[in-house]
N, C-alpha and C positions, 0 to 999 in steps of 0.2 A: 173169267166168267163171261163168255161171249154173249153179246146181246143184252146183258143186264146193265143196270145203272148203279148197283150197289158197290161202293168202294171197299177195298180191303186195306186196312191201315198198316203201319209198320209192324215189325216182328213181335212187338209187345202189344199190338193192337191199341196203342195210345198215342198215335202221331199227333193228334190235335193238341193234346196236353203238352207235348214236347215243343211245339212250334212257338217260338218267341214272338215278341211284338213285331219285329221286322218281317218274320216269316208270315205272320198273319196278314201284314200289309201286302206282301207279294201274292199270297193266296187270294185275297179279296180283289186285288187288281186283275188277276187272271180269271177269276170267276166272272167278273163283269165283262171282260173281253170275250170269253167263250159263250157267255149268255147272249151278248150283243150280236155275234155273227161269226163268220168263218175266219180262219187264219189267213194272213196276207201272204200270197205266193211270192217267192223271191228266187232268182237264179242261184244264189248262194246255197240255198237249201237243196235245189235240184242237183247242183254240183256235188254236194255232200252225199246225197242218196246214190249218185253215180259211183261213188267210191266203194260202195258195198259190193262184194263179189256176187255174181249171179250165175256161177257155174255149178252150184249145188244149193239144195234147200237147207237153210240155216235157222237155228233158234236165235232170235234177236230180241234184246231188251231195248226198248225206246225210252230213254231217260228224259223226262220233260216232254212226254208224248202229246200233251195238249188234247185237241179233239181228234187227232189221228191222221192229219194230212200226210206226214212223213211215213207213218206206218202203212197207210194205204198204198203209197208208192212202192214201199219195200215189199208188201204182200203181193203186189202185182208182178214182182220178180220171182215169186214162188217161195218166199220165206215165211216162217212162222213167227208172228209178232206177239210181244207182251209189252205192256206199257206201265209206267209209273209217273205220277205228276202230283204237284201240290193241289191243283184245282179240282174240286168236286164237280163243277160244271163241265170242265174239260173231260174228266174221266167218264161222266155220264154220257157225253156224246161219243167218246172213244168206245165205250162198251156197246153203245147203240149201233156201232158199225161192225159189231161181231168180234171185237178184240178182247183179250184178257187184260183188263185195266185195273190198277190199284191206286188208291189215294194214299200218299205217304209223304212225310217230310224227308225228301231225298237227301238232305244234308245230314240227317241223323242216322241214316242207314237205308239200304235197299232190301226189301222184303223178299229176298231170294237166297237160296243156299250158295255156298262156295262153288265155283266152277260150273255154273249152270248154263252159260250161253256161249255160242260161237262168236257172236258179235254184240257189242254194246254200242248203240247209236245215240249220240248226244249232240243235237244241233242247236247251237246258240242258247245254251242253258247255263253253262258253268259260270258265265259272267254275272248271273243273278245270285250266286251263292255268297254267303258271308264267310264260309270256311271251305273254299274250293278244294283244299288238300284232302278233306274228309270224303268228298264226293269222288275225287280221283282214286283214292284208296279203295272205296267201295266198288267202283266200276271195275277196277283191276281184280278185286276179290271174286266177283261173280263171273268173270271171264274164265273160260277153260284155258289151260295151257295151250299156247299157239293161237288163241283167239284174238280178235281184233277189236280195238276201240276206234270208232269212226266219229270224230268230234269236230265241230266248227265253233268259232267264236269271233266277235269283232276284233280287228287289229287296231289297237289304240296308238300304234306308231305309223298308221296310214298317212300318206303324204298330205292329204287335205287337212287332217287334224294338225299336222305340224305347221302348215301355212296359216290356218286360222288361229293357232296359238300365238303367232306373231302379232296378231291384232287383239289379243286379250281373251280369246275363248279357251275354256278348258274342255277336256274330252267329256266330262260328266254333263256339260251343257249340250253337247252335240249328239250323244248317244241316247239310248232308251232310258226313260226316267227310273227304271228299276234295275239298272246295272250297278253292281257293287264292286266288281272287279274289272280291271282294265289291263289287258294282256298285250304284250308284244310277242313276236315269233319266239324270241329267246326265252322270255319268262314262261310262256305256255309250255314249251318243251321241257324246261326245268321242272315245272310242276308235275308233268306227266311221267317223265323219267324217274322222278322221285317216288312214284307209285309203282315202280317195277314194270314199266312199259318202255318199249324201245321204238324209235321212229322207223316206220316202214315207208311212208310217203308223206311229204309236206307240200301242200298246195295252197293256193289262195285265189280268191276272185279278184284279179288285178283290175283296177279301175284306172283307165288312162285318160278319159275325158268325162266330165260330168256337166250336164246342162240342166237348167230349170225347165219347167213345163213351158212350152212355146205356143204361140197362136196356132189355131187350127190349120192354116195353109202350110205351115212348116212341118207339122207332125207327120205328114205322109212321106216326107223326104228322109227323116232320120232312120227309120227301119231299113231303108235301102242302103244306108251308109253303115249298117251294122249296129246301130244304137238299139238299146232295149229300154222300155218304159217300166218303171216300178213306182210303188206307193211309198211315201214317207210315213213312218210310223207316228212320229210326233205330231205332224200337221194334217195327215190324210191327203195331202196334195201329191202331185206326181213329179218325177224327175226322170231324166234320160241319162244313160251311161253307155260308154263304149268300153267293154270289158271282156275278159277271157279267163278261164280257169288255167292257172299257170304255176309252175314250180320255180320260175325265174324272178328274182328280186321281189318276192312276195312280202318280205319284211317291210318294204317301203310302199309298194304299189297296191297291195291287197287291202281292201276294206274289211274282208272276212278271211280268216285263216282256216284252213281245213287240214286236219292231220289224220293219218291212219297209223295207229300205234299197235304194236304186237306184244302180247304177254308171253314172255319166254317160257320154254318148256321147263318143267319142274326141275329145280336145282340150278337153273341158269339165271344169273343176275343180268339186269339191263345195263346198257352202257350209258354213262352220263351224256346228256345232250351235247355238251361242248366238245365231246370226243367222238361224236358220230360223223362218219363220212356221209356225203350226200347220197341218199338212197338211190339205188340203180333204177328203181321204178319211177322216179320223178320224171315228169314230162310236161310239155305245154300242150293243152287241149283247147281248141277254140270253142 
């Protein structure tokens, strides 16, 4: 419903009644976020957008679409976008940008028929689920055979988390307060191959150096050295990082994992993640 603000709920039109206490908490959290302002831009999200093919116009479902920042970037590549999200405030803004947006409990089901989309895009959403295997199965269901799931999520085996673990910090203290799942490269691939999807590309935003915000005289030097500045979600403060999109050692160096998974043609089963050879398309991109 382009341009409208009225959400469409799940396939039984009763998503609100199905959302449990935890889901209501997440919904309220994001309603406040999208009411307060725009989404925080991050290079990890841009890297994920870059993984979507742009050689043809595709039908794409943006799962956890929020107010539409990622959909806008994908639409600029010539694709047709549809979005689903918990947040009514997010979907109101999403529809206001001219997209087809639906409010639904994405853990209980996606309000679309089987084999509807060429691509499902899911950027930093699956870690917010209490039953990620349900969402993985639903994303696989709505993909056409040969279609792609482009997904990103924080890497809880990131080297900095390992170092901070030595001094008593847990990953749940360091990540977003509404993260309920904590994935490594191995566990993420296990989840997605279990939903009949096979790895096509496995990348990460490899973080090699991380610095706190620095005094003004030094800030002009860091971009010249290749550092990028981003906003911390928990504090609203800034930090600097020297990073790159990479397929090398991303199980350790990536703070954010990015995977492109393919739904096999009808009648073809996916190969378990631990039996997969490294995808030929993997590459290091600065």
